[in-house]
mmCIF file of the N, C-alpha and C atoms, coordinates in Angstrom:
data_MODEL
# 
_entry.id   MODEL 
# 
loop_
_atom_site.group_PDB 
_atom_site.id 
_atom_site.type_symbol 
_atom_site.label_atom_id 
_atom_site.label_alt_id 
_atom_site.label_comp_id 
_atom_site.label_asym_id 
_atom_site.label_entity_id 
_atom_site.label_seq_id 
_atom_site.pdbx_PDB_ins_code 
_atom_site.Cartn_x 
_atom_site.Cartn_y 
_atom_site.Cartn_z 
_atom_site.occupancy 
_atom_site.B_iso_or_equiv 
_atom_site.pdbx_formal_charge 
_atom_site.auth_seq_id 
_atom_site.auth_comp_id 
_atom_site.auth_asym_id 
_atom_site.auth_atom_id 
_atom_site.pdbx_PDB_model_num 
ATOM 1   N N  . UNK A 1 1  ? 9.979   -16.249 16.516  1.00 0.00 ? 1  UNK A N  1 
ATOM 2   C CA . UNK A 1 1  ? 10.763  -16.943 17.588  1.00 0.00 ? 1  UNK A CA 1 
ATOM 3   C C  . UNK A 1 1  ? 10.101  -18.306 17.875  1.00 0.00 ? 1  UNK A C  1 
ATOM 4   N N  . UNK A 1 2  ? 8.807   -18.524 17.119  1.00 0.00 ? 2  UNK A N  1 
ATOM 5   C CA . UNK A 1 2  ? 7.855   -19.982 17.730  1.00 0.00 ? 2  UNK A CA 1 
ATOM 6   C C  . UNK A 1 2  ? 8.074   -20.508 16.164  1.00 0.00 ? 2  UNK A C  1 
ATOM 7   N N  . UNK A 1 3  ? 8.843   -20.311 15.074  1.00 0.00 ? 3  UNK A N  1 
ATOM 8   C CA . UNK A 1 3  ? 8.606   -21.245 13.905  1.00 0.00 ? 3  UNK A CA 1 
ATOM 9   C C  . UNK A 1 3  ? 8.316   -21.194 12.664  1.00 0.00 ? 3  UNK A C  1 
ATOM 10  N N  . UNK A 1 4  ? 6.980   -20.418 12.666  1.00 0.00 ? 4  UNK A N  1 
ATOM 11  C CA . UNK A 1 4  ? 6.163   -20.506 11.974  1.00 0.00 ? 4  UNK A CA 1 
ATOM 12  C C  . UNK A 1 4  ? 6.712   -20.005 10.540  1.00 0.00 ? 4  UNK A C  1 
ATOM 13  N N  . UNK A 1 5  ? 7.407   -19.054 10.761  1.00 0.00 ? 5  UNK A N  1 
ATOM 14  C CA . UNK A 1 5  ? 7.858   -18.626 8.901   1.00 0.00 ? 5  UNK A CA 1 
ATOM 15  C C  . UNK A 1 5  ? 8.597   -19.623 8.317   1.00 0.00 ? 5  UNK A C  1 
ATOM 16  N N  . UNK A 1 6  ? 9.293   -20.436 9.183   1.00 0.00 ? 6  UNK A N  1 
ATOM 17  C CA . UNK A 1 6  ? 9.878   -21.657 8.600   1.00 0.00 ? 6  UNK A CA 1 
ATOM 18  C C  . UNK A 1 6  ? 9.044   -23.409 8.093   1.00 0.00 ? 6  UNK A C  1 
ATOM 19  N N  . UNK A 1 7  ? 7.835   -22.816 8.965   1.00 0.00 ? 7  UNK A N  1 
ATOM 20  C CA . UNK A 1 7  ? 6.548   -23.865 8.612   1.00 0.00 ? 7  UNK A CA 1 
ATOM 21  C C  . UNK A 1 7  ? 5.889   -23.698 7.422   1.00 0.00 ? 7  UNK A C  1 
ATOM 22  N N  . UNK A 1 8  ? 5.963   -22.565 6.761   1.00 0.00 ? 8  UNK A N  1 
ATOM 23  C CA . UNK A 1 8  ? 5.575   -22.607 5.412   1.00 0.00 ? 8  UNK A CA 1 
ATOM 24  C C  . UNK A 1 8  ? 5.124   -21.037 4.896   1.00 0.00 ? 8  UNK A C  1 
ATOM 25  N N  . UNK A 1 9  ? 4.844   -20.298 6.480   1.00 0.00 ? 9  UNK A N  1 
ATOM 26  C CA . UNK A 1 9  ? 4.208   -18.771 6.271   1.00 0.00 ? 9  UNK A CA 1 
ATOM 27  C C  . UNK A 1 9  ? 5.166   -18.454 5.178   1.00 0.00 ? 9  UNK A C  1 
ATOM 28  N N  . UNK A 1 10 ? 6.899   -18.688 5.367   1.00 0.00 ? 10 UNK A N  1 
ATOM 29  C CA . UNK A 1 10 ? 7.655   -17.784 4.438   1.00 0.00 ? 10 UNK A CA 1 
ATOM 30  C C  . UNK A 1 10 ? 7.028   -17.937 2.651   1.00 0.00 ? 10 UNK A C  1 
ATOM 31  N N  . UNK A 1 11 ? 6.551   -18.718 2.439   1.00 0.00 ? 11 UNK A N  1 
ATOM 32  C CA . UNK A 1 11 ? 5.927   -18.734 1.120   1.00 0.00 ? 11 UNK A CA 1 
ATOM 33  C C  . UNK A 1 11 ? 5.314   -17.837 0.746   1.00 0.00 ? 11 UNK A C  1 
ATOM 34  N N  . UNK A 1 12 ? 4.354   -17.654 1.568   1.00 0.00 ? 12 UNK A N  1 
ATOM 35  C CA . UNK A 1 12 ? 3.630   -16.468 1.528   1.00 0.00 ? 12 UNK A CA 1 
ATOM 36  C C  . UNK A 1 12 ? 4.375   -15.354 1.806   1.00 0.00 ? 12 UNK A C  1 
ATOM 37  N N  . UNK A 1 13 ? 5.294   -15.058 2.482   1.00 0.00 ? 13 UNK A N  1 
ATOM 38  C CA . UNK A 1 13 ? 5.619   -13.791 3.539   1.00 0.00 ? 13 UNK A CA 1 
ATOM 39  C C  . UNK A 1 13 ? 6.244   -12.904 2.165   1.00 0.00 ? 13 UNK A C  1 
ATOM 40  N N  . UNK A 1 14 ? 7.287   -13.624 1.301   1.00 0.00 ? 14 UNK A N  1 
ATOM 41  C CA . UNK A 1 14 ? 8.314   -13.693 0.596   1.00 0.00 ? 14 UNK A CA 1 
ATOM 42  C C  . UNK A 1 14 ? 7.922   -12.646 -0.723  1.00 0.00 ? 14 UNK A C  1 
ATOM 43  N N  . UNK A 1 15 ? 6.838   -13.474 -1.862  1.00 0.00 ? 15 UNK A N  1 
ATOM 44  C CA . UNK A 1 15 ? 5.833   -12.764 -2.293  1.00 0.00 ? 15 UNK A CA 1 
ATOM 45  C C  . UNK A 1 15 ? 5.036   -11.709 -2.468  1.00 0.00 ? 15 UNK A C  1 
ATOM 46  N N  . UNK A 1 16 ? 4.693   -11.407 -0.945  1.00 0.00 ? 16 UNK A N  1 
ATOM 47  C CA . UNK A 1 16 ? 3.845   -10.511 -0.372  1.00 0.00 ? 16 UNK A CA 1 
ATOM 48  C C  . UNK A 1 16 ? 4.707   -9.090  -0.322  1.00 0.00 ? 16 UNK A C  1 
ATOM 49  N N  . UNK A 1 17 ? 6.059   -9.606  0.017   1.00 0.00 ? 17 UNK A N  1 
ATOM 50  C CA . UNK A 1 17 ? 6.854   -8.532  0.558   1.00 0.00 ? 17 UNK A CA 1 
ATOM 51  C C  . UNK A 1 17 ? 7.303   -7.864  -1.136  1.00 0.00 ? 17 UNK A C  1 
ATOM 52  N N  . UNK A 1 18 ? 7.229   -8.675  -2.004  1.00 0.00 ? 18 UNK A N  1 
ATOM 53  C CA . UNK A 1 18 ? 8.779   -7.936  -2.827  1.00 0.00 ? 18 UNK A CA 1 
ATOM 54  C C  . UNK A 1 18 ? 7.024   -7.360  -3.871  1.00 0.00 ? 18 UNK A C  1 
ATOM 55  N N  . UNK A 1 19 ? 5.583   -8.265  -3.793  1.00 0.00 ? 19 UNK A N  1 
ATOM 56  C CA . UNK A 1 19 ? 4.863   -7.383  -4.630  1.00 0.00 ? 19 UNK A CA 1 
ATOM 57  C C  . UNK A 1 19 ? 4.036   -6.155  -4.084  1.00 0.00 ? 19 UNK A C  1 
ATOM 58  N N  . UNK A 1 20 ? 4.313   -6.432  -2.351  1.00 0.00 ? 20 UNK A N  1 
ATOM 59  C CA . UNK A 1 20 ? 3.397   -5.231  -1.834  1.00 0.00 ? 20 UNK A CA 1 
ATOM 60  C C  . UNK A 1 20 ? 4.132   -4.180  -1.582  1.00 0.00 ? 20 UNK A C  1 
ATOM 61  N N  . UNK A 1 21 ? 5.360   -4.049  -1.495  1.00 0.00 ? 21 UNK A N  1 
ATOM 62  C CA . UNK A 1 21 ? 6.383   -3.242  -0.562  1.00 0.00 ? 21 UNK A CA 1 
ATOM 63  C C  . UNK A 1 21 ? 7.581   -2.453  -2.099  1.00 0.00 ? 21 UNK A C  1 
ATOM 64  N N  . UNK A 1 22 ? 8.043   -3.701  -2.663  1.00 0.00 ? 22 UNK A N  1 
ATOM 65  C CA . UNK A 1 22 ? 9.481   -3.184  -3.545  1.00 0.00 ? 22 UNK A CA 1 
ATOM 66  C C  . UNK A 1 22 ? 8.874   -3.129  -5.086  1.00 0.00 ? 22 UNK A C  1 
ATOM 67  N N  . UNK A 1 23 ? 8.432   -4.163  -5.977  1.00 0.00 ? 23 UNK A N  1 
ATOM 68  C CA . UNK A 1 23 ? 8.161   -3.794  -6.738  1.00 0.00 ? 23 UNK A CA 1 
ATOM 69  C C  . UNK A 1 23 ? 7.040   -2.216  -7.639  1.00 0.00 ? 23 UNK A C  1 
ATOM 70  N N  . UNK A 1 24 ? 5.575   -1.756  -6.669  1.00 0.00 ? 24 UNK A N  1 
ATOM 71  C CA . UNK A 1 24 ? 5.219   -0.608  -6.841  1.00 0.00 ? 24 UNK A CA 1 
ATOM 72  C C  . UNK A 1 24 ? 6.049   0.831   -6.685  1.00 0.00 ? 24 UNK A C  1 
ATOM 73  N N  . UNK A 1 25 ? 6.953   0.425   -5.097  1.00 0.00 ? 25 UNK A N  1 
ATOM 74  C CA . UNK A 1 25 ? 8.111   1.582   -5.071  1.00 0.00 ? 25 UNK A CA 1 
ATOM 75  C C  . UNK A 1 25 ? 9.229   1.436   -6.140  1.00 0.00 ? 25 UNK A C  1 
ATOM 76  N N  . UNK A 1 26 ? 9.568   0.815   -6.742  1.00 0.00 ? 26 UNK A N  1 
ATOM 77  C CA . UNK A 1 26 ? 10.624  0.909   -7.699  1.00 0.00 ? 26 UNK A CA 1 
ATOM 78  C C  . UNK A 1 26 ? 9.542   1.045   -9.277  1.00 0.00 ? 26 UNK A C  1 
ATOM 79  N N  . UNK A 1 27 ? 8.367   0.352   -9.216  1.00 0.00 ? 27 UNK A N  1 
ATOM 80  C CA . UNK A 1 27 ? 7.805   1.181   -10.840 1.00 0.00 ? 27 UNK A CA 1 
ATOM 81  C C  . UNK A 1 27 ? 7.389   3.048   -10.512 1.00 0.00 ? 27 UNK A C  1 
ATOM 82  N N  . UNK A 1 28 ? 7.180   3.322   -9.139  1.00 0.00 ? 28 UNK A N  1 
ATOM 83  C CA . UNK A 1 28 ? 6.827   4.739   -9.183  1.00 0.00 ? 28 UNK A CA 1 
ATOM 84  C C  . UNK A 1 28 ? 8.559   5.520   -9.054  1.00 0.00 ? 28 UNK A C  1 
ATOM 85  N N  . UNK A 1 29 ? 8.919   5.205   -8.650  1.00 0.00 ? 29 UNK A N  1 
ATOM 86  C CA . UNK A 1 29 ? 10.338  5.758   -8.599  1.00 0.00 ? 29 UNK A CA 1 
ATOM 87  C C  . UNK A 1 29 ? 10.879  6.145   -10.165 1.00 0.00 ? 29 UNK A C  1 
ATOM 88  N N  . UNK A 1 30 ? 10.958  4.767   -10.774 1.00 0.00 ? 30 UNK A N  1 
ATOM 89  C CA . UNK A 1 30 ? 10.670  4.778   -12.475 1.00 0.00 ? 30 UNK A CA 1 
ATOM 90  C C  . UNK A 1 30 ? 10.249  5.651   -12.873 1.00 0.00 ? 30 UNK A C  1 
ATOM 91  N N  . UNK A 1 31 ? 8.815   6.047   -12.997 1.00 0.00 ? 31 UNK A N  1 
ATOM 92  C CA . UNK A 1 31 ? 8.027   6.410   -13.696 1.00 0.00 ? 31 UNK A CA 1 
ATOM 93  C C  . UNK A 1 31 ? 7.810   8.003   -13.412 1.00 0.00 ? 31 UNK A C  1 
ATOM 94  N N  . UNK A 1 32 ? 8.384   8.285   -12.345 1.00 0.00 ? 32 UNK A N  1 
ATOM 95  C CA . UNK A 1 32 ? 8.382   9.992   -11.820 1.00 0.00 ? 32 UNK A CA 1 
ATOM 96  C C  . UNK A 1 32 ? 9.077   11.017  -12.726 1.00 0.00 ? 32 UNK A C  1 
ATOM 97  N N  . UNK A 1 33 ? 10.027  10.293  -13.414 1.00 0.00 ? 33 UNK A N  1 
ATOM 98  C CA . UNK A 1 33 ? 10.636  11.231  -14.356 1.00 0.00 ? 33 UNK A CA 1 
ATOM 99  C C  . UNK A 1 33 ? 9.523   11.576  -15.533 1.00 0.00 ? 33 UNK A C  1 
ATOM 100 N N  . UNK A 1 34 ? 9.076   10.726  -15.967 1.00 0.00 ? 34 UNK A N  1 
ATOM 101 C CA . UNK A 1 34 ? 8.108   10.241  -16.909 1.00 0.00 ? 34 UNK A CA 1 
ATOM 102 C C  . UNK A 1 34 ? 6.972   10.944  -17.126 1.00 0.00 ? 34 UNK A C  1 
ATOM 103 N N  . UNK A 1 35 ? 6.337   11.183  -15.960 1.00 0.00 ? 35 UNK A N  1 
ATOM 104 C CA . UNK A 1 35 ? 5.211   11.734  -15.060 1.00 0.00 ? 35 UNK A CA 1 
ATOM 105 C C  . UNK A 1 35 ? 5.336   13.218  -14.668 1.00 0.00 ? 35 UNK A C  1 
ATOM 106 N N  . UNK A 1 36 ? 6.263   13.710  -14.604 1.00 0.00 ? 36 UNK A N  1 
ATOM 107 C CA . UNK A 1 36 ? 6.456   14.582  -13.613 1.00 0.00 ? 36 UNK A CA 1 
ATOM 108 C C  . UNK A 1 36 ? 6.068   15.062  -12.501 1.00 0.00 ? 36 UNK A C  1 
ATOM 109 N N  . UNK A 1 37 ? 7.064   15.883  -12.090 1.00 0.00 ? 37 UNK A N  1 
ATOM 110 C CA . UNK A 1 37 ? 6.603   15.840  -10.184 1.00 0.00 ? 37 UNK A CA 1 
ATOM 111 C C  . UNK A 1 37 ? 5.227   16.217  -9.714  1.00 0.00 ? 37 UNK A C  1 
ATOM 112 N N  . UNK A 1 38 ? 4.706   17.118  -10.623 1.00 0.00 ? 38 UNK A N  1 
ATOM 113 C CA . UNK A 1 38 ? 2.786   17.480  -9.955  1.00 0.00 ? 38 UNK A CA 1 
ATOM 114 C C  . UNK A 1 38 ? 1.936   16.116  -10.343 1.00 0.00 ? 38 UNK A C  1 
ATOM 115 N N  . UNK A 1 39 ? 2.126   15.514  -11.092 1.00 0.00 ? 39 UNK A N  1 
ATOM 116 C CA . UNK A 1 39 ? 1.263   14.396  -11.054 1.00 0.00 ? 39 UNK A CA 1 
ATOM 117 C C  . UNK A 1 39 ? 1.416   13.628  -10.460 1.00 0.00 ? 39 UNK A C  1 
ATOM 118 N N  . UNK A 1 40 ? 3.063   13.231  -10.098 1.00 0.00 ? 40 UNK A N  1 
ATOM 119 C CA . UNK A 1 40 ? 3.741   12.415  -8.836  1.00 0.00 ? 40 UNK A CA 1 
ATOM 120 C C  . UNK A 1 40 ? 3.136   12.534  -8.317  1.00 0.00 ? 40 UNK A C  1 
ATOM 121 N N  . UNK A 1 41 ? 2.714   13.660  -7.333  1.00 0.00 ? 41 UNK A N  1 
ATOM 122 C CA . UNK A 1 41 ? 2.751   14.208  -5.999  1.00 0.00 ? 41 UNK A CA 1 
ATOM 123 C C  . UNK A 1 41 ? 1.039   14.237  -5.870  1.00 0.00 ? 41 UNK A C  1 
ATOM 124 N N  . UNK A 1 42 ? 0.102   14.260  -6.905  1.00 0.00 ? 42 UNK A N  1 
ATOM 125 C CA . UNK A 1 42 ? -1.036  13.664  -6.934  1.00 0.00 ? 42 UNK A CA 1 
ATOM 126 C C  . UNK A 1 42 ? -1.175  12.074  -6.706  1.00 0.00 ? 42 UNK A C  1 
ATOM 127 N N  . UNK A 1 43 ? -0.489  11.459  -7.080  1.00 0.00 ? 43 UNK A N  1 
ATOM 128 C CA . UNK A 1 43 ? -0.986  10.166  -7.252  1.00 0.00 ? 43 UNK A CA 1 
ATOM 129 C C  . UNK A 1 43 ? -0.399  9.404   -6.173  1.00 0.00 ? 43 UNK A C  1 
ATOM 130 N N  . UNK A 1 44 ? 1.132   10.712  -5.293  1.00 0.00 ? 44 UNK A N  1 
ATOM 131 C CA . UNK A 1 44 ? 0.880   10.236  -3.670  1.00 0.00 ? 44 UNK A CA 1 
ATOM 132 C C  . UNK A 1 44 ? 0.366   9.995   -2.889  1.00 0.00 ? 44 UNK A C  1 
ATOM 133 N N  . UNK A 1 45 ? -0.776  11.463  -3.315  1.00 0.00 ? 45 UNK A N  1 
ATOM 134 C CA . UNK A 1 45 ? -1.276  11.499  -2.211  1.00 0.00 ? 45 UNK A CA 1 
ATOM 135 C C  . UNK A 1 45 ? -2.832  11.140  -2.506  1.00 0.00 ? 45 UNK A C  1 
ATOM 136 N N  . UNK A 1 46 ? -3.067  10.475  -3.650  1.00 0.00 ? 46 UNK A N  1 
ATOM 137 C CA . UNK A 1 46 ? -4.591  9.490   -3.561  1.00 0.00 ? 46 UNK A CA 1 
ATOM 138 C C  . UNK A 1 46 ? -4.323  8.312   -3.251  1.00 0.00 ? 46 UNK A C  1 
ATOM 139 N N  . UNK A 1 47 ? -3.284  8.040   -3.182  1.00 0.00 ? 47 UNK A N  1 
ATOM 140 C CA . UNK A 1 47 ? -2.819  6.574   -2.999  1.00 0.00 ? 47 UNK A CA 1 
ATOM 141 C C  . UNK A 1 47 ? -3.517  5.972   -1.517  1.00 0.00 ? 47 UNK A C  1 
ATOM 142 N N  . UNK A 1 48 ? -3.347  6.831   -0.422  1.00 0.00 ? 48 UNK A N  1 
ATOM 143 C CA . UNK A 1 48 ? -3.867  6.358   0.787   1.00 0.00 ? 48 UNK A CA 1 
ATOM 144 C C  . UNK A 1 48 ? -5.621  6.471   0.741   1.00 0.00 ? 48 UNK A C  1 
ATOM 145 N N  . UNK A 1 49 ? -6.287  7.548   0.563   1.00 0.00 ? 49 UNK A N  1 
ATOM 146 C CA . UNK A 1 49 ? -7.684  7.420   0.519   1.00 0.00 ? 49 UNK A CA 1 
ATOM 147 C C  . UNK A 1 49 ? -8.048  6.387   -0.379  1.00 0.00 ? 49 UNK A C  1 
ATOM 148 N N  . UNK A 1 50 ? -7.416  5.817   -1.722  1.00 0.00 ? 50 UNK A N  1 
ATOM 149 C CA . UNK A 1 50 ? -7.733  5.154   -2.349  1.00 0.00 ? 50 UNK A CA 1 
ATOM 150 C C  . UNK A 1 50 ? -8.004  3.480   -1.488  1.00 0.00 ? 50 UNK A C  1 
ATOM 151 N N  . UNK A 1 51 ? -6.649  3.501   -0.899  1.00 0.00 ? 51 UNK A N  1 
ATOM 152 C CA . UNK A 1 51 ? -6.223  2.073   -0.145  1.00 0.00 ? 51 UNK A CA 1 
ATOM 153 C C  . UNK A 1 51 ? -7.127  2.384   1.110   1.00 0.00 ? 51 UNK A C  1 
ATOM 154 N N  . UNK A 1 52 ? -7.633  2.735   1.218   1.00 0.00 ? 52 UNK A N  1 
ATOM 155 C CA . UNK A 1 52 ? -8.461  2.913   2.720   1.00 0.00 ? 52 UNK A CA 1 
ATOM 156 C C  . UNK A 1 52 ? -10.242 2.675   2.357   1.00 0.00 ? 52 UNK A C  1 
ATOM 157 N N  . UNK A 1 53 ? -10.239 3.233   1.153   1.00 0.00 ? 53 UNK A N  1 
ATOM 158 C CA . UNK A 1 53 ? -11.119 2.857   0.190   1.00 0.00 ? 53 UNK A CA 1 
ATOM 159 C C  . UNK A 1 53 ? -11.670 2.043   -0.226  1.00 0.00 ? 53 UNK A C  1 
ATOM 160 N N  . UNK A 1 54 ? -10.560 0.970   -0.434  1.00 0.00 ? 54 UNK A N  1 
ATOM 161 C CA . UNK A 1 54 ? -10.123 -0.247  -1.293  1.00 0.00 ? 54 UNK A CA 1 
ATOM 162 C C  . UNK A 1 54 ? -10.224 -1.460  -0.235  1.00 0.00 ? 54 UNK A C  1 
ATOM 163 N N  . UNK A 1 55 ? -9.729  -1.080  1.193   1.00 0.00 ? 55 UNK A N  1 
ATOM 164 C CA . UNK A 1 55 ? -9.750  -2.153  1.981   1.00 0.00 ? 55 UNK A CA 1 
ATOM 165 C C  . UNK A 1 55 ? -11.199 -2.809  2.493   1.00 0.00 ? 55 UNK A C  1 
ATOM 166 N N  . UNK A 1 56 ? -11.828 -1.161  2.353   1.00 0.00 ? 56 UNK A N  1 
ATOM 167 C CA . UNK A 1 56 ? -13.671 -0.984  2.820   1.00 0.00 ? 56 UNK A CA 1 
ATOM 168 C C  . UNK A 1 56 ? -14.068 -1.899  2.276   1.00 0.00 ? 56 UNK A C  1 
ATOM 169 N N  . UNK A 1 57 ? -14.392 -1.621  0.620   1.00 0.00 ? 57 UNK A N  1 
ATOM 170 C CA . UNK A 1 57 ? -14.999 -2.428  -0.446  1.00 0.00 ? 57 UNK A CA 1 
ATOM 171 C C  . UNK A 1 57 ? -15.061 -3.630  -0.566  1.00 0.00 ? 57 UNK A C  1 
ATOM 172 N N  . UNK A 1 58 ? -13.351 -3.961  -0.981  1.00 0.00 ? 58 UNK A N  1 
ATOM 173 C CA . UNK A 1 58 ? -12.994 -4.883  -1.296  1.00 0.00 ? 58 UNK A CA 1 
ATOM 174 C C  . UNK A 1 58 ? -12.625 -6.217  -0.783  1.00 0.00 ? 58 UNK A C  1 
ATOM 175 N N  . UNK A 1 59 ? -11.887 -5.441  0.676   1.00 0.00 ? 59 UNK A N  1 
ATOM 176 C CA . UNK A 1 59 ? -11.911 -6.799  1.547   1.00 0.00 ? 59 UNK A CA 1 
ATOM 177 C C  . UNK A 1 59 ? -12.866 -6.533  2.464   1.00 0.00 ? 59 UNK A C  1 
ATOM 178 N N  . UNK A 1 60 ? -13.656 -5.751  2.683   1.00 0.00 ? 60 UNK A N  1 
ATOM 179 C CA . UNK A 1 60 ? -14.437 -5.670  3.668   1.00 0.00 ? 60 UNK A CA 1 
ATOM 180 C C  . UNK A 1 60 ? -14.137 -5.628  5.446   1.00 0.00 ? 60 UNK A C  1 
ATOM 181 N N  . UNK A 1 61 ? -13.397 -4.957  5.550   1.00 0.00 ? 61 UNK A N  1 
ATOM 182 C CA . UNK A 1 61 ? -12.507 -4.232  6.687   1.00 0.00 ? 61 UNK A CA 1 
ATOM 183 C C  . UNK A 1 61 ? -13.319 -3.231  6.720   1.00 0.00 ? 61 UNK A C  1 
ATOM 184 N N  . UNK A 1 62 ? -13.310 -2.957  8.290   1.00 0.00 ? 62 UNK A N  1 
ATOM 185 C CA . UNK A 1 62 ? -13.543 -1.795  8.970   1.00 0.00 ? 62 UNK A CA 1 
ATOM 186 C C  . UNK A 1 62 ? -13.037 -0.833  9.308   1.00 0.00 ? 62 UNK A C  1 
ATOM 187 N N  . UNK A 1 63 ? -13.331 0.303   8.567   1.00 0.00 ? 63 UNK A N  1 
ATOM 188 C CA . UNK A 1 63 ? -12.642 1.667   8.032   1.00 0.00 ? 63 UNK A CA 1 
ATOM 189 C C  . UNK A 1 63 ? -13.090 2.462   8.792   1.00 0.00 ? 63 UNK A C  1 
ATOM 190 N N  . UNK A 1 64 ? -13.251 2.801   10.280  1.00 0.00 ? 64 UNK A N  1 
ATOM 191 C CA . UNK A 1 64 ? -13.227 3.489   11.646  1.00 0.00 ? 64 UNK A CA 1 
ATOM 192 C C  . UNK A 1 64 ? -13.398 5.647   11.011  1.00 0.00 ? 64 UNK A C  1 
ATOM 193 N N  . UNK A 1 65 ? -14.499 5.893   11.661  1.00 0.00 ? 65 UNK A N  1 
ATOM 194 C CA . UNK A 1 65 ? -14.302 7.689   11.550  1.00 0.00 ? 65 UNK A CA 1 
ATOM 195 C C  . UNK A 1 65 ? -12.767 8.279   11.949  1.00 0.00 ? 65 UNK A C  1 
ATOM 196 N N  . UNK A 1 66 ? -12.228 7.481   12.894  1.00 0.00 ? 66 UNK A N  1 
ATOM 197 C CA . UNK A 1 66 ? -10.746 8.247   13.065  1.00 0.00 ? 66 UNK A CA 1 
ATOM 198 C C  . UNK A 1 66 ? -9.519  7.871   12.196  1.00 0.00 ? 66 UNK A C  1 
ATOM 199 N N  . UNK A 1 67 ? -10.010 6.757   11.695  1.00 0.00 ? 67 UNK A N  1 
ATOM 200 C CA . UNK A 1 67 ? -9.443  6.405   10.371  1.00 0.00 ? 67 UNK A CA 1 
ATOM 201 C C  . UNK A 1 67 ? -9.435  7.040   9.198   1.00 0.00 ? 67 UNK A C  1 
ATOM 202 N N  . UNK A 1 68 ? -10.485 7.407   8.691   1.00 0.00 ? 68 UNK A N  1 
ATOM 203 C CA . UNK A 1 68 ? -10.676 8.380   7.634   1.00 0.00 ? 68 UNK A CA 1 
ATOM 204 C C  . UNK A 1 68 ? -10.701 9.998   7.918   1.00 0.00 ? 68 UNK A C  1 
ATOM 205 N N  . UNK A 1 69 ? -10.414 10.121  9.166   1.00 0.00 ? 69 UNK A N  1 
ATOM 206 C CA . UNK A 1 69 ? -10.075 11.604  9.780   1.00 0.00 ? 69 UNK A CA 1 
ATOM 207 C C  . UNK A 1 69 ? -8.477  11.471  9.758   1.00 0.00 ? 69 UNK A C  1 
ATOM 208 N N  . UNK A 1 70 ? -7.801  10.623  9.975   1.00 0.00 ? 70 UNK A N  1 
ATOM 209 C CA . UNK A 1 70 ? -6.351  10.781  9.681   1.00 0.00 ? 70 UNK A CA 1 
ATOM 210 C C  . UNK A 1 70 ? -6.081  10.521  8.228   1.00 0.00 ? 70 UNK A C  1 
ATOM 211 N N  . UNK A 1 71 ? -6.285  9.905   7.133   1.00 0.00 ? 71 UNK A N  1 
ATOM 212 C CA . UNK A 1 71 ? -6.631  10.294  5.609   1.00 0.00 ? 71 UNK A CA 1 
ATOM 213 C C  . UNK A 1 71 ? -6.764  11.529  5.483   1.00 0.00 ? 71 UNK A C  1 
ATOM 214 N N  . UNK A 1 72 ? -7.863  12.178  6.185   1.00 0.00 ? 72 UNK A N  1 
ATOM 215 C CA . UNK A 1 72 ? -8.341  13.968  5.530   1.00 0.00 ? 72 UNK A CA 1 
ATOM 216 C C  . UNK A 1 72 ? -6.861  14.797  6.494   1.00 0.00 ? 72 UNK A C  1 
ATOM 217 N N  . UNK A 1 73 ? -6.642  14.465  7.465   1.00 0.00 ? 73 UNK A N  1 
ATOM 218 C CA . UNK A 1 73 ? -5.587  15.131  7.537   1.00 0.00 ? 73 UNK A CA 1 
ATOM 219 C C  . UNK A 1 73 ? -4.400  15.509  7.140   1.00 0.00 ? 73 UNK A C  1 
ATOM 220 N N  . UNK A 1 74 ? -3.897  14.024  6.623   1.00 0.00 ? 74 UNK A N  1 
ATOM 221 C CA . UNK A 1 74 ? -2.883  13.517  6.050   1.00 0.00 ? 74 UNK A CA 1 
ATOM 222 C C  . UNK A 1 74 ? -2.866  14.069  4.639   1.00 0.00 ? 74 UNK A C  1 
# 
């Protein structure tokens, strides 16, 4: 609405959407027949705790105890 996408933010938004959402999903979908359903389930379950851990370590984001509890519940 405020025009920020057309003033330069779109250059960063499109690659981020492509490499953050489309490519990992595509590669995971293509790889599942090769690794089997059991290992794919384990990898899918391990992704959320690893994302929370890496955001805490690498990006130095605050991951609160309630968020860790949500990861544990899932």
